[in-house]
TORPA-4810 file (N, C-alpha, C, O; in nm, 3 decimals):
<nodes>
NODE_1_7.413_11.799_10.645_7.384_11.677_10.571_7.335_11.571_10.669_7.404_11.541_10.766_M
NODE_2_7.220_11.515_10.645_7.162_11.414_10.733_7.230_11.280_10.717_7.294_11.253_10.615_G
NODE_3_7.215_11.194_10.818_7.279_11.063_10.815_7.233_10.983_10.694_7.312_10.910_10.635_V
NODE_4_7.106_10.996_10.654_7.055_10.922_10.541_7.125_10.955_10.410_7.120_10.875_10.316_G
NODE_5_7.188_11.070_10.401_7.254_11.109_10.277_7.403_11.080_10.277_7.473_11.116_10.182_S
NODE_6_7.453_11.017_10.383_7.594_10.983_10.389_7.622_10.856_10.310_7.534_10.771_10.292_L
NODE_7_7.744_10.844_10.264_7.788_10.727_10.189_7.843_10.620_10.281_7.893_10.649_10.390_N
NODE_8_7.834_10.495_10.237_7.902_10.385_10.304_8.032_10.359_10.228_8.041_10.381_10.108_R
NODE_9_8.131_10.313_10.302_8.261_10.287_10.238_8.316_10.154_10.286_8.281_10.103_10.393_A
NODE_10_8.404_10.100_10.204_8.492_9.993_10.247_8.632_10.049_10.235_8.680_10.080_10.126_V
NODE_11_8.696_10.063_10.351_8.836_10.106_10.355_8.921_9.981_10.337_8.892_9.876_10.394_F
NODE_12_9.025_9.994_10.257_9.109_9.880_10.223_9.255_9.914_10.249_9.305_10.017_10.203_L
NODE_13_9.322_9.828_10.323_9.467_9.840_10.332_9.522_9.803_10.194_9.455_9.734_10.117_D
NODE_14_9.641_9.847_10.163_9.699_9.816_10.031_9.772_9.682_10.032_9.726_9.585_9.973_R
NODE_15_9.887_9.678_10.101_9.974_9.561_10.098_9.912_9.446_10.178_9.888_9.459_10.298_D
NODE_16_9.886_9.336_10.111_9.824_9.221_10.175_9.674_9.213_10.149_9.613_9.109_10.171_G
NODE_17_9.615_9.323_10.103_9.471_9.325_10.073_9.451_9.342_9.922_9.392_9.255_9.858_V
NODE_18_9.499_9.451_9.865_9.488_9.472_9.720_9.602_9.404_9.645_9.581_9.344_9.539_L
NODE_19_9.720_9.415_9.699_9.836_9.350_9.638_9.901_9.260_9.742_9.887_9.279_9.863_N
NODE_20_9.973_9.162_9.691_10.039_9.067_9.780_10.156_9.135_9.851_10.234_9.207_9.790_Q
NODE_21_10.166_9.109_9.980_10.281_9.157_10.057_10.397_9.062_10.033_10.378_8.942_10.010_A
NODE_22_10.517_9.115_10.040_10.636_9.032_10.030_10.674_8.986_10.170_10.698_9.070_10.257_E
NODE_23_10.679_8.855_10.192_10.711_8.802_10.325_10.861_8.784_10.340_10.928_8.725_10.256_L
NODE_24_10.912_8.837_10.452_11.052_8.818_10.491_11.052_8.779_10.638_11.008_8.857_10.722_R
NODE_25_11.100_8.661_10.668_11.101_8.609_10.806_10.960_8.613_10.866_10.943_8.641_10.985_N
NODE_26_10.860_8.583_10.784_10.723_8.577_10.832_10.654_8.711_10.848_10.538_8.716_10.889_G
NODE_27_10.724_8.821_10.815_10.665_8.954_10.829_10.640_9.014_10.691_10.721_8.999_10.600_K
NODE_28_10.526_9.084_10.676_10.492_9.141_10.545_10.566_9.272_10.518_10.591_9.352_10.608_P
NODE_29_10.601_9.290_10.391_10.667_9.413_10.345_10.604_9.455_10.212_10.554_9.371_10.138_H
NODE_30_10.607_9.585_10.183_10.550_9.631_10.057_10.639_9.593_9.939_10.759_9.571_9.956_P
NODE_31_10.581_9.586_9.820_10.665_9.564_9.701_10.758_9.683_9.682_10.724_9.796_9.718_P
NODE_32_10.875_9.658_9.626_10.973_9.764_9.608_10.944_9.857_9.493_10.986_9.972_9.493_G
NODE_33_10.871_9.805_9.393_10.842_9.885_9.274_10.720_9.827_9.204_10.668_9.723_9.244_S
NODE_34_10.676_9.895_9.101_10.561_9.849_9.024_10.585_9.710_8.966_10.493_9.629_8.961_L
NODE_35_10.708_9.682_8.922_10.736_9.549_8.864_10.723_9.438_8.968_10.703_9.322_8.931_K
NODE_36_10.734_9.470_9.096_10.720_9.372_9.203_10.576_9.359_9.254_10.545_9.268_9.331_D
NODE_37_10.488_9.449_9.211_10.351_9.452_9.261_10.267_9.343_9.194_10.257_9.338_9.071_L
NODE_38_10.208_9.256_9.277_10.122_9.150_9.227_9.987_9.162_9.298_9.981_9.159_9.421_K
NODE_39_9.880_9.174_9.221_9.747_9.185_9.279_9.709_9.056_9.352_9.752_8.948_9.313_L
NODE_40_9.629_9.070_9.457_9.581_8.952_9.529_9.478_8.880_9.442_9.414_8.942_9.357_T
NODE_41_9.462_8.749_9.462_9.364_8.674_9.383_9.223_8.732_9.398_9.180_8.767_9.508_P
NODE_42_9.153_8.742_9.286_9.012_8.784_9.280_8.987_8.929_9.320_8.872_8.966_9.342_H
NODE_43_9.090_9.013_9.329_9.071_9.150_9.377_8.976_9.229_9.286_8.892_9.304_9.335_V
NODE_44_8.987_9.211_9.155_8.902_9.288_9.063_8.755_9.253_9.084_8.671_9.343_9.094_E
NODE_45_8.724_9.124_9.090_8.583_9.085_9.107_8.532_9.121_9.247_8.415_9.156_9.262_E
NODE_46_8.617_9.111_9.348_8.575_9.148_9.485_8.536_9.295_9.492_8.432_9.329_9.548_C
NODE_47_8.619_9.382_9.436_8.589_9.525_9.440_8.468_9.557_9.354_8.390_9.646_9.389_L
NODE_48_8.452_9.488_9.242_8.333_9.510_9.158_8.206_9.472_9.235_8.104_9.540_9.223_A
NODE_49_8.212_9.364_9.314_8.097_9.324_9.397_8.061_9.434_9.496_7.943_9.463_9.517_D
NODE_50_8.162_9.494_9.558_8.137_9.601_9.655_8.081_9.726_9.586_7.993_9.792_9.640_L
NODE_51_8.131_9.756_9.469_8.082_9.872_9.394_7.935_9.856_9.356_7.859_9.953_9.357_K
NODE_52_7.895_9.732_9.324_7.754_9.707_9.290_7.661_9.743_9.405_7.545_9.777_9.384_R
NODE_53_7.713_9.735_9.529_7.634_9.776_9.646_7.654_9.924_9.679_7.610_9.971_9.784_L
NODE_54_7.720_9.996_9.590_7.742_10.140_9.599_7.830_10.181_9.717_7.812_10.289_9.774_Q
NODE_55_7.924_10.096_9.753_8.024_10.135_9.853_8.128_10.224_9.787_8.166_10.201_9.672_F
NODE_56_8.174_10.325_9.860_8.295_10.397_9.821_8.412_10.305_9.857_8.410_10.243_9.964_R
NODE_57_8.511_10.296_9.772_8.628_10.213_9.798_8.748_10.304_9.818_8.795_10.370_9.726_L
NODE_58_8.796_10.305_9.942_8.902_10.398_9.983_9.021_10.317_10.035_9.008_10.240_10.130_I
NODE_59_9.136_10.336_9.973_9.259_10.271_10.017_9.324_10.359_10.124_9.337_10.480_10.109_V
NODE_60_9.365_10.295_10.233_9.431_10.364_10.344_9.559_10.285_10.375_9.552_10.171_10.420_V
NODE_61_9.674_10.347_10.350_9.799_10.271_10.359_9.910_10.349_10.428_9.928_10.468_10.404_T
NODE_62_9.984_10.280_10.512_10.109_10.332_10.569_10.222_10.294_10.474_10.231_10.179_10.431_N
NODE_63_10.307_10.390_10.442_10.424_10.363_10.359_10.547_10.426_10.424_10.607_10.518_10.368_Q
NODE_64_10.586_10.376_10.544_10.695_10.437_10.619_10.832_10.419_10.555_10.927_10.488_10.594_P
NODE_65_10.845_10.329_10.457_10.976_10.311_10.393_11.020_10.438_10.321_11.139_10.455_10.295_D
NODE_66_10.926_10.527_10.289_10.964_10.656_10.229_11.040_10.738_10.333_11.146_10.792_10.304_V
NODE_67_10.984_10.748_10.455_11.051_10.824_10.562_11.184_10.758_10.601_11.278_10.826_10.642_A
NODE_68_11.191_10.627_10.588_11.312_10.552_10.624_11.418_10.554_10.515_11.528_10.503_10.534_R
NODE_69_11.385_10.613_10.399_11.480_10.619_10.289_11.496_10.489_10.211_11.590_10.475_10.133_G
NODE_70_11.405_10.393_10.232_11.413_10.263_10.164_11.325_10.258_10.039_11.330_10.162_9.963_K
NODE_71_11.243_10.362_10.019_11.146_10.365_9.911_11.129_10.510_9.868_11.141_10.600_9.951_Q
NODE_72_11.101_10.535_9.742_11.076_10.673_9.698_10.925_10.697_9.691_10.847_10.607_9.664_T
NODE_73_10.889_10.820_9.714_10.748_10.860_9.701_10.701_10.837_9.558_10.587_10.797_9.535_K
NODE_74_10.789_10.861_9.461_10.755_10.841_9.320_10.720_10.695_9.292_10.628_10.667_9.215_A
NODE_75_10.793_10.601_9.351_10.765_10.459_9.330_10.630_10.421_9.390_10.554_10.345_9.331_A
NODE_76_10.599_10.476_9.509_10.469_10.450_9.572_10.358_10.507_9.485_10.257_10.440_9.462_V
NODE_77_10.375_10.629_9.437_10.273_10.692_9.354_10.253_10.619_9.222_10.141_10.612_9.171_E
NODE_78_10.360_10.563_9.166_10.348_10.485_9.042_10.262_10.360_9.067_10.179_10.324_8.984_E
NODE_79_10.283_10.295_9.181_10.201_10.178_9.215_10.055_10.219_9.233_9.964_10.147_9.191_M
NODE_80_10.032_10.334_9.295_9.895_10.380_9.317_9.827_10.416_9.185_9.708_10.389_9.168_H
NODE_81_9.899_10.477_9.094_9.843_10.507_8.962_9.801_10.378_8.891_9.696_10.372_8.828_E
NODE_82_9.884_10.275_8.903_9.851_10.145_8.844_9.725_10.088_8.909_9.635_10.041_8.839_F
NODE_83_9.717_10.091_9.042_9.600_10.037_9.112_9.472_10.111_9.069_9.369_10.048_9.045_L
NODE_84_9.479_10.242_9.061_9.362_10.321_9.021_9.323_10.290_8.877_9.204_10.292_8.843_I
NODE_85_9.420_10.262_8.792_9.389_10.231_8.651_9.326_10.092_8.636_9.254_10.068_8.539_S
NODE_86_9.353_10.002_8.728_9.304_9.864_8.718_9.182_9.833_8.803_9.104_9.744_8.770_R
NODE_87_9.165_9.907_8.912_9.063_9.873_9.011_8.967_9.990_9.031_9.006_10.105_9.012_L
NODE_88_8.842_9.962_9.069_8.743_10.070_9.088_8.758_10.140_9.224_8.665_10.142_9.305_P
NODE_89_8.874_10.198_9.246_8.906_10.266_9.371_8.864_10.412_9.360_8.889_10.477_9.259_I
NODE_90_8.799_10.463_9.465_8.756_10.603_9.465_8.866_10.699_9.509_8.872_10.812_9.462_D
NODE_91_8.953_10.654_9.599_9.058_10.743_9.649_9.163_10.660_9.723_9.135_10.549_9.769_D
NODE_92_9.282_10.717_9.734_9.391_10.653_9.810_9.447_10.756_9.906_9.479_10.869_9.867_I
NODE_93_9.459_10.717_10.032_9.517_10.800_10.137_9.643_10.731_10.187_9.642_10.612_10.219_Y
NODE_94_9.752_10.808_10.194_9.882_10.751_10.227_9.945_10.827_10.343_9.944_10.950_10.345_V
NODE_95_10.001_10.753_10.438_10.088_10.812_10.539_10.231_10.771_10.505_10.262_10.652_10.498_C
NODE_96_10.316_10.869_10.483_10.456_10.844_10.450_10.546_10.852_10.574_10.668_10.839_10.562_Y
NODE_97_10.488_10.873_10.692_10.566_10.891_10.813_10.609_10.758_10.876_10.559_10.652_10.840_H
NODE_98_10.702_10.768_10.970_10.742_10.654_11.053_10.682_10.674_11.191_10.632_10.782_11.222_D
NODE_99_10.686_10.571_11.274_10.626_10.580_11.409_10.678_10.699_11.488_10.602_10.766_11.558_D
NODE_100_10.807_10.727_11.477_10.869_10.833_11.558_10.819_10.972_11.520_10.841_11.067_11.595_S
NODE_101_10.752_10.986_11.405_10.703_11.117_11.363_10.582_11.163_11.444_10.552_11.283_11.448_D
NODE_102_10.512_11.069_11.508_10.399_11.106_11.594_10.284_11.173_11.522_10.217_11.259_11.580_G
NODE_103_10.259_11.137_11.397_10.152_11.201_11.320_10.016_11.140_11.354_10.008_11.040_11.424_C
NODE_104_9.912_11.202_11.305_9.775_11.151_11.325_9.728_11.067_11.206_9.618_11.013_11.209_E
NODE_105_9.812_11.058_11.101_9.769_10.985_10.982_9.820_10.840_10.979_9.764_10.758_10.907_C
NODE_106_9.923_10.809_11.056_9.979_10.673_11.052_9.893_10.579_11.134_9.872_10.599_11.254_R
NODE_107_9.842_10.475_11.066_9.767_10.373_11.139_9.860_10.314_11.245_9.975_10.284_11.214_K
NODE_108_9.815_10.296_11.366_9.678_10.276_11.411_9.597_10.403_11.439_9.481_10.392_11.478_P
NODE_109_9.653_10.521_11.421_9.572_10.643_11.436_9.468_10.644_11.324_9.495_10.596_11.214_A
NODE_110_9.350_10.699_11.350_9.243_10.696_11.250_9.241_10.816_11.156_9.143_10.836_11.083_P
NODE_111_9.345_10.897_11.156_9.343_11.023_11.082_9.307_11.012_10.935_9.230_11.093_10.885_G
NODE_112_9.362_10.912_10.864_9.333_10.900_10.722_9.187_10.862_10.698_9.126_10.909_10.602_L
NODE_113_9.131_10.778_10.784_8.990_10.740_10.771_8.900_10.860_10.797_8.801_10.881_10.727_L
NODE_114_8.935_10.939_10.899_8.855_11.057_10.932_8.862_11.160_10.819_8.761_11.223_10.786_L
NODE_115_8.980_11.178_10.761_8.996_11.270_10.648_8.913_11.224_10.528_8.845_11.305_10.465_E
NODE_116_8.917_11.095_10.498_8.839_11.041_10.386_8.689_11.054_10.413_8.612_11.087_10.323_A
NODE_117_8.649_11.030_10.538_8.507_11.039_10.574_8.456_11.181_10.551_8.345_11.200_10.502_A
NODE_118_8.536_11.279_10.587_8.495_11.418_10.568_8.486_11.452_10.419_8.388_11.511_10.375_Q
NODE_119_8.588_11.416_10.343_8.592_11.450_10.200_8.479_11.381_10.122_8.417_11.442_10.035_K
NODE_120_8.455_11.253_10.153_8.360_11.173_10.074_8.224_11.157_10.142_8.141_11.079_10.096_H
NODE_121_8.201_11.231_10.252_8.072_11.227_10.323_8.035_11.084_10.360_7.929_11.034_10.323_H
NODE_122_8.124_11.019_10.435_8.109_10.877_10.470_8.057_10.862_10.612_8.104_10.929_10.705_I
NODE_123_7.960_10.775_10.628_7.911_10.734_10.760_8.001_10.620_10.806_7.987_10.506_10.761_D
NODE_124_8.092_10.650_10.897_8.190_10.551_10.941_8.126_10.432_11.011_8.174_10.320_10.997_L
NODE_125_8.018_10.454_11.085_7.954_10.343_11.157_7.890_10.240_11.065_7.869_10.126_11.105_R
NODE_126_7.858_10.279_10.942_7.802_10.183_10.848_7.906_10.142_10.742_7.871_10.092_10.635_S
NODE_127_8.033_10.165_10.775_8.142_10.133_10.683_8.228_10.020_10.740_8.216_9.983_10.857_S
NODE_128_8.313_9.966_10.655_8.397_9.852_10.689_8.543_9.885_10.661_8.574_9.971_10.578_F
NODE_129_8.631_9.815_10.731_8.775_9.826_10.704_8.828_9.684_10.687_8.812_9.600_10.776_F
NODE_130_8.891_9.657_10.572_8.954_9.527_10.548_9.105_9.547_10.556_9.162_9.626_10.480_I
NODE_131_9.168_9.476_10.648_9.313_9.486_10.664_9.373_9.354_10.707_9.302_9.259_10.740_G
NODE_132_9.506_9.351_10.706_9.577_9.228_10.742_9.677_9.248_10.856_9.760_9.162_10.882_D
NODE_133_9.668_9.363_10.924_9.760_9.392_11.034_9.683_9.450_11.150_9.573_9.502_11.132_R
NODE_134_9.739_9.442_11.270_9.673_9.496_11.389_9.651_9.646_11.376_9.552_9.699_11.426_W
NODE_135_9.743_9.716_11.309_9.730_9.861_11.293_9.603_9.898_11.216_9.537_9.997_11.248_R
NODE_136_9.568_9.817_11.116_9.446_9.841_11.040_9.324_9.828_11.130_9.233_9.911_11.127_D
NODE_137_9.322_9.722_11.210_9.207_9.695_11.296_9.192_9.802_11.404_9.080_9.843_11.436_M
NODE_138_9.301_9.848_11.459_9.297_9.953_11.561_9.248_10.084_11.500_9.167_10.154_11.561_E
NODE_139_9.297_10.118_11.382_9.252_10.241_11.315_9.103_10.234_11.284_9.030_10.330_11.306_A
NODE_140_9.059_10.119_11.234_8.917_10.102_11.204_8.830_10.111_11.328_8.724_10.172_11.326_G
NODE_141_8.876_10.049_11.437_8.800_10.055_11.563_8.789_10.198_11.611_8.681_10.243_11.651_R
NODE_142_8.899_10.271_11.607_8.900_10.409_11.655_8.814_10.500_11.567_8.765_10.603_11.614_R
NODE_143_8.795_10.463_11.440_8.707_10.539_11.350_8.564_10.487_11.355_8.476_10.542_11.289_A
NODE_144_8.540_10.382_11.432_8.407_10.323_11.453_8.356_10.246_11.332_8.235_10.239_11.310_Q
NODE_145_8.446_10.188_11.255_8.409_10.101_11.143_8.397_9.957_11.192_8.444_9.922_11.301_C
NODE_146_8.333_9.874_11.112_8.335_9.730_11.134_8.461_9.676_11.066_8.487_9.707_10.950_Q
NODE_147_8.538_9.596_11.137_8.667_9.550_11.088_8.665_9.405_11.044_8.611_9.318_11.113_N
NODE_148_8.724_9.380_10.929_8.745_9.244_10.881_8.896_9.224_10.871_8.965_9.294_10.797_I
NODE_149_8.944_9.128_10.948_9.087_9.098_10.955_9.118_8.978_10.865_9.066_8.869_10.887_F
NODE_150_9.202_9.000_10.763_9.249_8.888_10.682_9.371_8.832_10.753_9.475_8.897_10.761_I
NODE_151_9.357_8.711_10.803_9.461_8.649_10.885_9.553_8.562_10.800_9.519_8.449_10.766_D
NODE_152_9.668_8.617_10.768_9.770_8.542_10.694_9.869_8.476_10.789_9.968_8.417_10.745_Y
NODE_153_9.844_8.486_10.917_9.929_8.425_11.020_10.074_8.474_11.012_10.169_8.397_11.020_R
NODE_154_10.086_8.607_10.997_10.218_8.669_10.998_10.285_8.650_11.134_10.217_8.631_11.235_Y
NODE_155_10.416_8.655_11.135_10.492_8.655_11.260_10.495_8.799_11.310_10.598_8.866_11.307_A
NODE_156_10.378_8.845_11.356_10.358_8.985_11.389_10.252_8.994_11.498_10.180_8.898_11.523_D
NODE_157_10.244_9.108_11.562_10.141_9.132_11.662_10.003_9.110_11.601_9.979_9.146_11.485_R
NODE_158_9.914_9.052_11.678_9.778_9.025_11.631_9.682_9.130_11.686_9.708_9.188_11.792_R
NODE_159_9.572_9.155_11.616_9.474_9.251_11.669_9.402_9.192_11.789_9.394_9.070_11.805_P
NODE_160_9.349_9.279_11.873_9.268_9.234_11.985_9.132_9.187_11.935_9.082_9.235_11.834_G
NODE_161_9.072_9.093_12.007_8.942_9.038_11.966_8.835_9.147_11.954_8.750_9.140_11.865_D
NODE_162_8.839_9.247_12.041_8.739_9.354_12.039_8.752_9.443_11.916_8.658_9.516_11.883_A
NODE_163_8.866_9.437_11.848_8.890_9.521_11.730_8.837_9.460_11.601_8.832_9.528_11.498_D
NODE_164_8.797_9.332_11.605_8.766_9.258_11.482_8.621_9.211_11.482_8.576_9.148_11.578_V
NODE_165_8.547_9.242_11.374_8.410_9.192_11.357_8.410_9.053_11.295_8.323_8.972_11.324_S
NODE_166_8.508_9.027_11.207_8.514_8.899_11.137_8.659_8.871_11.099_8.733_8.962_11.062_F
NODE_167_8.700_8.743_11.108_8.832_8.700_11.064_8.815_8.621_10.935_8.740_8.524_10.930_V
NODE_168_8.885_8.664_10.831_8.879_8.600_10.699_9.013_8.539_10.665_9.115_8.572_10.726_A
NODE_169_9.012_8.449_10.567_9.139_8.390_10.522_9.180_8.444_10.385_9.285_8.406_10.331_D
NODE_170_9.096_8.533_10.328_9.126_8.591_10.196_9.039_8.715_10.176_8.944_8.738_10.250_S
NODE_171_9.072_8.792_10.076_8.989_8.907_10.040_8.850_8.858_9.998_8.750_8.920_10.033_L
NODE_172_8.843_8.749_9.924_8.713_8.696_9.879_8.623_8.665_9.999_8.506_8.701_9.999_R
NODE_173_8.678_8.599_10.101_8.600_8.566_10.220_8.556_8.693_10.293_8.444_8.700_10.343_T
NODE_174_8.644_8.792_10.299_8.612_8.919_10.365_8.498_8.989_10.292_8.404_9.036_10.356_A
NODE_175_8.505_8.997_10.161_8.402_9.065_10.084_8.270_8.989_10.092_8.164_9.050_10.102_V
NODE_176_8.275_8.857_10.087_8.153_8.779_10.101_8.083_8.807_10.234_7.960_8.813_10.239_D
NODE_177_8.160_8.824_10.341_8.103_8.855_10.471_8.035_8.994_10.467_7.926_9.011_10.521_W
NODE_178_8.100_9.090_10.405_8.039_9.224_10.392_7.910_9.215_10.311_7.809_9.275_10.349_I
NODE_179_7.911_9.140_10.203_7.793_9.127_10.118_7.676_9.068_10.196_7.561_9.103_10.171_L
NODE_180_7.705_8.979_10.289_7.600_8.919_10.373_7.551_9.013_10.481_7.435_9.006_10.521_E
NODE_181_7.638_9.102_10.531_7.606_9.185_10.648_7.580_9.332_10.617_7.549_9.410_10.707_H
NODE_182_7.593_9.371_10.492_7.577_9.513_10.457_7.429_9.551_10.451_7.396_9.666_10.424_A
</nodes>
């Protein structure tokens, strides 16, 4: 398959990008259940704008609370079914491992992006990753995507400058930047 026939994608982190993260002591956490899941402002129109440019929309999310016993896989899957029913998402890739598992799928490793690229015939160099954590930006850099960091000013490690193409203050700002640069 030639490069001209490859798809472009926007990879999206879940918590903090598609749905609001729950802040505790300045650090983001996933919602505990579907009833706690709240979509971020303008998410439907933002994703529709990207779809109009024929981007594949791929969610890439770490959900280590499953490995930690704080969350069930069924609860995560219920949230994902809801997101797919409401949003024009092409696929969702999930890592259920914790850092100590040493897997290749947990961001900042690029494994989930590489797996999605193979399945959906994606040209990673012409694709984007929108995330709100340093792990997202590192995974995107390692997969050779252009990274847009939504900076919510969490009390958390920040991405390195070399890992970020653009810093946004919202999903709307991030998508507008992609629309200008795609």
